C-alpha positions in Angstrom: 0.0 0.0 0.0 1.3 3.5 -0.8 0.8 6.5 1.3 0.4 10.1 0.3 1.6 13.3 1.9 -1.3 13.6 4.3 -0.8 10.0 5.5 2.9 10.9 5.9 2.1 14.0 8.0 -0.3 12.0 10.1 2.2 9.2 10.7 4.9 11.7 11.7 2.5 13.5 14.1 1.6 10.1 15.7 5.3 9.2 16.0 6.0 12.5 17.7 2.9 12.5 19.9 1.4 9.0 20.2 -1.2 10.1 22.6 -2.7 12.8 20.5 -6.4 12.6 19.9 -8.2 12.5 16.5 -9.7 15.9 17.0 -6.3 17.5 17.9 -4.6 15.7 15.0 -7.2 17.1 12.6 -6.7 20.6 14.0 -2.9 20.4 13.6 -3.1 18.9 10.1 -5.8 21.3 8.9 -8.2 18.6 7.8 -11.6 17.4 9.0 -11.9 15.0 12.0 -13.6 12.5 9.7 -10.7 12.6 7.3 -8.2 11.8 10.1 -10.4 9.0 11.4 -10.8 7.5 7.9 -7.0 7.7 7.3 -6.3 6.1 10.6 -8.8 3.3 9.9 -7.3 2.7 6.4 -3.7 2.7 7.7 -4.6 0.3 10.5 -6.6 -1.9 8.2 -3.8 -2.2 5.7 -1.2 -3.0 8.4 0.8 0.3 8.0 -0.1 1.1 11.6 0.4 -2.0 13.8 -0.6 -0.6 17.1 -0.6 2.2 19.6 1.0 0.5 22.6 3.7 2.0 24.7 7.3 1.9 23.5 8.9 0.0 26.4 12.6 0.1 27.1 14.0 -3.3 28.1 16.9 -1.7 30.0 14.4 0.2 32.2 12.8 -3.1 33.0 16.1 -4.5 34.2 17.4 -6.0 30.9 20.2 -3.6 29.8 22.1 -6.2 27.7 21.1 -6.7 24.1 22.5 -9.4 21.8 21.8 -10.9 18.4 22.0 -14.6 17.9 22.2 -16.3 14.6 20.8 -19.8 14.8 21.3 -22.8 12.6 18.4 -25.2 12.8 17.8 -28.8 11.8 16.0 -29.2 8.5 12.3 -29.6 9.0 12.3 -28.3 12.6 11.5 -24.6 11.8 8.0 -24.6 13.3 9.1 -26.3 16.5 12.0 -23.9 16.9 9.7 -20.9 16.4 7.4 -22.2 19.1 10.3 -22.8 21.4 11.8 -19.3 20.9 8.3 -17.7 21.2 8.1 -19.2 24.7 11.4 -17.5 25.8 10.5 -14.1 27.2 14.0 -12.7 26.6 13.6 -13.3 22.8 12.2 -10.0 21.6 12.3 -10.6 17.9 12.8 -13.6 15.5 13.5 -13.4 11.8 14.2 -16.1 9.3 17.2 -15.1 7.2 19.3 -16.0 4.3 23.1 -16.5 4.4 24.9 -18.0 7.3 22.3 -19.3 9.7 18.6 -19.8 9.4 17.2 -17.5 12.1 18.3 -14.2 13.7 16.9 -13.3 17.1 17.3 -10.3 19.3 17.8 -11.2 22.9 17.9 -9.2 26.1 19.4 -10.1 29.5 20.0 -8.7 33.0 23.8 -8.8 32.6 26.5 -10.4 30.5 26.5 -13.4 32.9 22.7 -13.6 32.6 23.1 -13.6 28.8 24.7 -17.0 29.2 21.5 -18.3 30.9 19.4 -16.9 28.1 21.6 -18.4 25.4 21.5 -21.8 27.2 17.7 -21.5 27.2 17.6 -20.6 23.5 20.0 -23.4 22.3 18.7 -26.0 24.8 16.3 -27.3 22.2 17.3 -30.2 19.9 16.1 -28.4 16.8 18.9 -25.8 17.1 22.2 -27.0 15.9 24.4 -24.0 16.5 24.3 -20.4 17.7 26.6 -17.5 17.1 26.0 -14.5 19.4 27.0 -10.8 19.2 26.6 -8.5 22.1 25.4 -5.0 21.3 27.8 -2.3 22.5 25.7 0.7 21.6 22.7 1.6 19.5 23.6 4.9 17.7 20.6 4.6 15.4 17.7 3.3 17.4 14.7 1.8 15.6 13.1 4.6 13.6 10.4 4.9 11.0 9.9 8.6 10.3 12.6 8.9 7.6 11.0 5.9 5.8 7.5 7.4 6.2 8.8 10.7 4.6 10.3 8.7 1.7 7.2 6.6 1.2 5.0 9.7 1.2 7.2 11.3 -1.6 9.0 13.8 0.6 12.5 12.4 0.4 14.5 10.9 3.2 
């Protein structure tokens, strides 16, 4: 689905102020309340907007260590491995990938020592053959979406 300039402005506004109401958004964007509501409904319905939940910082919850683990899995065990990893709370994301390894997951832990416990929990499943882990030192470009929204809306990067 493509987005236009108004969709882009609405998404930028929501990124900056996630708790803004429809009426205030319509006032700031200079369009009718119904227009904003229809745009929101369309963007949600098409999957562009996935949710309005809080953006939670794992470090503030006591999990300051982030790592990425590349996993090699046994052929034919992908579904079981996915289910296993989904049951590990410290696995924040899981992606199937090409290249070296079959899956990439983002992990968090309470400390470097606790990371070993998390890795043991992750690889302690017979469907996982091998894991290679990299600890994150710093996150100079945190997850962001506004530059992509601007580009998709035709406004450049």
